[in-house]
C-alpha positions in Angstrom: 36.1 6.7 -12.9 35.0 3.1 -13.5 36.1 1.5 -16.8 33.4 0.3 -19.3 34.2 -3.4 -18.4 33.8 -2.7 -14.7 30.5 -1.0 -15.3 29.1 -3.8 -17.4 30.2 -6.5 -14.9 29.2 -4.7 -11.8 26.6 -6.6 -9.8 23.3 -4.7 -9.1 22.8 -3.4 -5.6 19.7 -4.3 -3.5 17.8 -2.2 -1.0 15.3 -4.0 1.4 12.8 -1.6 2.8 11.0 -2.6 6.0 8.3 -0.5 7.5 8.0 -1.0 11.3 5.4 -0.2 13.9 5.7 -1.6 17.4 7.9 -4.5 16.2 10.3 -4.9 19.2 9.4 -8.6 19.5 10.5 -9.5 16.0 13.1 -6.9 14.9 16.1 -8.8 16.2 15.2 -12.0 14.4 14.2 -10.0 11.3 17.6 -8.2 11.2 19.5 -11.5 11.6 17.6 -13.2 8.8 17.7 -10.2 6.4 21.5 -9.8 6.9 21.9 -13.5 6.3 19.8 -13.2 3.1 22.0 -10.4 1.8 25.1 -12.5 2.5 23.6 -15.5 0.6 22.5 -13.3 -2.3 26.0 -11.8 -2.6 27.6 -15.2 -2.4 25.4 -16.4 -5.2 26.5 -13.5 -7.4 23.1 -11.9 -7.6 23.9 -8.6 -5.8 26.8 -6.4 -5.0 28.4 -5.7 -1.6 26.8 -2.2 -1.4 23.4 -3.6 -0.7 21.5 -2.4 2.4 18.5 -2.8 4.6 16.3 0.3 5.3 14.1 0.2 8.4 11.4 2.9 8.7 10.1 3.4 12.2 6.5 4.6 11.8 6.2 6.4 15.2 6.4 3.2 17.3 5.5 3.5 20.9 7.7 0.6 22.1 11.5 0.0 21.9 11.5 -0.5 18.2 13.5 2.7 17.4 16.2 2.2 20.0 16.8 -1.3 18.7 17.0 0.0 15.1 19.3 2.8 16.1 21.7 0.3 17.8 21.5 -2.0 14.8 22.3 0.8 12.3 25.3 2.0 14.4 26.7 -1.5 14.6 26.2 -2.6 11.0 27.0 -0.4 8.0 24.5 -2.4 5.9 21.6 -1.1 8.0 19.9 2.3 7.7 17.4 3.3 10.3 14.8 6.0 9.4 12.4 7.5 12.0 9.3 9.4 11.0 8.2 12.2 13.3 4.9 10.5 14.1 2.8 7.6 13.0 1.8 8.2 9.3 0.5 4.7 8.4 2.0 1.7 6.6 1.8 3.1 3.1 3.4 6.4 4.0 6.2 4.7 5.9 6.9 2.4 3.0 6.9 5.4 0.6 9.3 7.2 3.0 11.7 4.2 2.9 11.5 4.0 -0.9 12.4 7.7 -1.1 15.6 7.1 0.9 17.0 4.4 -1.4 19.5 4.8 -4.2 20.2 1.1 -5.0 19.5 -0.6 -8.4 16.7 -2.8 -7.0 14.3 -2.2 -4.1 12.4 -5.0 -2.3 9.6 -4.0 0.2 8.8 -6.5 2.9 6.9 -6.4 6.2 8.9 -6.7 9.5 7.2 -9.9 10.5 8.8 -11.7 7.5 5.7 -13.7 6.8 6.6 -13.0 3.2 9.8 -15.0 3.4 13.1 -13.4 2.4 14.0 -16.7 0.7 11.8 -15.6 -2.2 13.9 -12.5 -2.9 16.4 -14.6 -5.0 13.6 -15.6 -7.4 12.6 -11.9 -7.6 16.1 -10.9 -8.5 16.3 -13.6 -11.2 13.1 -12.2 -12.7 14.6 -8.7 -12.6 17.8 -9.9 -14.3 15.5 -11.5 -17.0 14.3 -8.0 -17.8 11.3 -7.3 -15.5 11.3 -4.0 -13.7 8.5 -4.9 -11.2 8.2 -8.3 -9.6 5.0 -8.9 -7.6 5.0 -11.5 -4.8 1.7 -13.4 -4.9 0.4 -15.7 -2.2 -0.1 -19.2 -3.6 -2.8 -20.0 -1.0 -4.5 -18.6 2.1 -4.7 -21.8 4.2 -3.3 -20.0 7.2 -6.0 -17.4 7.2 -9.3 -17.7 8.9 -12.4 -18.4 6.8 -13.6 -14.8 7.3 -10.2 -13.3 6.4 -9.9 -15.5 3.3 -13.4 -14.7 2.0 -13.2 -11.0 2.6 -9.7 -10.6 1.1 -10.4 -12.6 -2.1 -13.8 -11.0 -2.4 -12.1 -7.5 -2.2 -9.8 -8.3 -5.1 -12.7 -9.5 -7.2 -14.8 -6.4 -6.4 -11.9 -4.2 -7.3 -11.6 -6.0 -10.6 -15.3 -5.5 -11.3 -14.9 -1.7 -10.5 -12.1 -1.6 -13.1 -9.1 -1.3 -10.7 -6.0 -3.1 -12.1 -4.7 -5.0 -9.1 -2.6 -8.2 -8.9 -4.7 -10.8 -7.3 -3.5 -11.9 -3.8 -0.6 -9.4 -3.8 0.0 -7.1 -0.9 3.2 -5.0 -0.6 5.9 -7.7 -1.1 7.5 -6.7 -4.4 10.7 -5.9 -6.1 11.1 -2.7 -8.2 13.9 -1.4 -10.4 15.5 1.9 -9.7 13.6 3.5 -12.6 10.3 2.1 -11.3 11.0 3.5 -7.9 12.0 6.9 -9.2 8.8 7.0 -11.4 6.7 6.1 -8.4 8.2 8.9 -6.3 6.9 11.4 -8.9 3.3 10.6 -8.1 1.9 13.5 -6.0 -1.0 11.7 -4.3 -1.5 12.3 -0.6 -3.9 9.3 -0.3 -1.4 6.5 -1.1 -2.6 3.1 -2.4 0.7 1.6 -3.5 -0.8 -1.6 -4.7 -2.6 0.3 -7.4 0.1 2.9 -8.1 2.8 0.4 -8.7 0.6 -1.6 -11.1 -0.2 1.7 -12.9 3.5 2.4 -13.7 3.2 0.2 -16.7 6.8 -1.2 -16.8 7.4 -4.8 -17.7 6.4 -7.0 -14.7 5.8 -10.5 -13.6 4.8 -12.5 -10.5 6.2 -15.1 -8.3 4.1 -17.4 -6.1 5.1 -18.2 -2.5 3.6 -19.7 0.6 3.3 -17.4 3.6 4.9 -18.1 6.9 3.4 -17.9 10.3 4.1 -14.7 12.2 7.3 -14.9 14.3 5.9 -13.0 17.3 3.6 -10.1 18.3 0.3 -9.4 16.5 -0.8 -8.2 13.2 -0.7 -4.4 12.7 -3.6 -4.6 10.2 -6.8 -5.4 12.2 -10.2 -5.4 10.5 -10.6 -1.6 10.9 -7.4 -0.8 9.1 -8.0 -3.4 6.5 -11.4 -1.9 5.7 -9.9 1.6 5.7 -7.2 0.5 3.2 -9.8 -1.3 1.1 -12.0 1.8 0.9 -9.0 4.0 0.1 -8.2 1.7 -2.8 -11.8 1.9 -4.1 -12.0 5.7 -3.9 -8.4 6.3 -5.2 -8.7 4.2 -8.3 -12.4 4.0 -9.3 -15.2 6.4 -9.9 -17.7 3.4 -10.2 -19.4 4.4 -6.9 -20.2 7.8 -8.3 -21.6 6.2 -11.4 -23.5 3.8 -9.2 -25.3 6.8 -7.7 -26.7 7.7 -11.1 -27.9 4.2 -11.5 -29.3 4.1 -8.0 -31.1 7.4 -8.7 -32.7 5.9 -11.9 -33.8 2.8 -9.9 -35.1 4.9 -7.1 -37.1 7.0 -9.6 -38.6 3.9 -11.2 -39.6 2.5 -7.8 -41.0 5.8 -6.7 -43.0 6.0 -9.9 -44.3 2.5 -9.3 -45.3 3.5 -5.8 -47.1 6.5 -7.1 -49.1 4.4 -9.5 -49.9 1.9 -6.7 -51.0 4.6 -4.3 -53.3 6.1 -7.0 -54.8 2.6 -7.8 -55.4 1.9 -4.1 -57.0 5.3 -3.7 -59.3 5.1 -6.7 -60.2 1.4 -6.5 -60.4 0.8 -2.7 -61.8 2.5 0.3 -59.5 0.8 2.8 -56.5 3.0 2.3 -55.6 5.4 5.1 -55.8 8.8 3.5 -52.4 10.3 2.8 -50.2 7.9 4.8 -48.8 5.6 2.0 -48.4 8.4 -0.5 -46.3 10.4 1.9 -44.3 8.0 4.1 -43.1 5.4 1.5 -41.6 7.8 -1.0 -40.1 10.1 1.7 -38.4 7.2 3.5 -37.1 5.6 0.4 -35.9 8.8 -1.3 -34.4 10.0 2.0 -32.3 6.9 2.5 -31.1 7.1 -1.1 -30.1 10.7 -0.8 -28.2 10.1 2.4 -26.3 7.2 0.8 -25.5 9.4 -2.3 -24.3 12.3 -0.1 -22.1 10.0 1.8 -20.3 8.6 -1.3 -20.0 12.1 -2.8 -18.7 13.4 0.5 -16.0 10.7 0.6 -14.7 11.8 -2.8 -14.8 15.5 -1.8 -12.9 14.7 1.3 -10.2 13.0 -0.9 -10.1 16.1 -3.1 -9.8 18.3 0.0 -6.8 16.3 1.3 -5.1 16.3 -2.1 -5.4 20.1 -2.9 -3.8 21.0 0.4 -0.6 19.4 -0.8 0.7 18.7 2.7 3.8 16.5 3.0 3.1 12.8 3.4 5.7 12.5 6.3 8.5 14.3 8.1 11.8 12.6 8.9 12.8 12.9 12.6 16.2 11.1 12.3 18.2 9.0 10.0 20.9 6.7 11.3 23.5 5.0 9.2 22.9 7.0 6.0 26.3 8.6 5.6 27.8 6.0 3.3 24.6 5.9 1.2 24.5 9.7 0.7 28.2 9.9 -0.2 27.8 7.1 -2.8 24.6 8.6 -4.3 24.9 12.3 -4.3 22.6 12.5 -7.4 19.5 11.4 -5.5 16.9 14.1 -5.5 15.2 15.3 -2.3 11.5 14.9 -2.3 9.0 17.6 -1.4 8.2 15.9 1.9 11.8 15.6 2.9 12.7 19.1 2.0 9.9 20.5 4.1 11.1 18.4 7.0 14.7 19.6 6.6 13.7 23.2 6.5 12.3 22.8 10.0 
């Protein structure tokens, strides 16, 4: 049993969680740099020797998993986790968080565009008393004009809708053990971690950094996935679209009333109106389009409710390599619902 002095002077351990999907082109360089980062952080007295890197393979179709397996078997600081199939970036990240037991957890993408050199500043902020440290991009000069305008516009729209997000923050962050354990208690199936972490309410701060160019390969977030994540964030954290339907209905009713008055005036004051056409077609087309829009928005929310009430596991673990030392050093870690359902199989 550790003495009180040893407990008080023990350096905090760090877990770096890296979701991976078809990253065979960058994973070797990523591993080399992250291991070097752990060595530098340990040498500077910021972290203890029991720190680790957790790779989560999100159903990759290339050689990512064999590379991760080999790395985990050759280096005790690496844990490789494979999901049974592709579950998406947010679920893969959540799966990685659920496997950790360290005092601090940093999430970072495999392409290392959010440079690991910024982790030292995050740890300093953690030592200063912050339980969540958000990495915020200082500028977006490397993005195209379209990407920059849509990304910044999205954050502004979310703020207007009442969603509390950190501007220009993605998923590069540090969380304390307590913050991670609290996050793992959230039962949502539709994960939007950028909003969920902010909602935890623990003391937090931000650090600014400049993003690197991608090492190799291509972005795993094309426009389609970006739009999907954006819409998930809106529907997961705001009911403003539902309230907008009421407003839209009032506006549509006012316009329809105006059209009715106009049709009656034309009918009574003029002989040029085609009998029955305006009074039927204009209101029908207008009200019909409004109804379809409203049904679409309501249907989206009903779909989210349908997915949530089923309470299906977010992911299933297919294989974990290099976790023996972690499990033996942290027997108190609870098994999540999604993990237990996978183990039962």
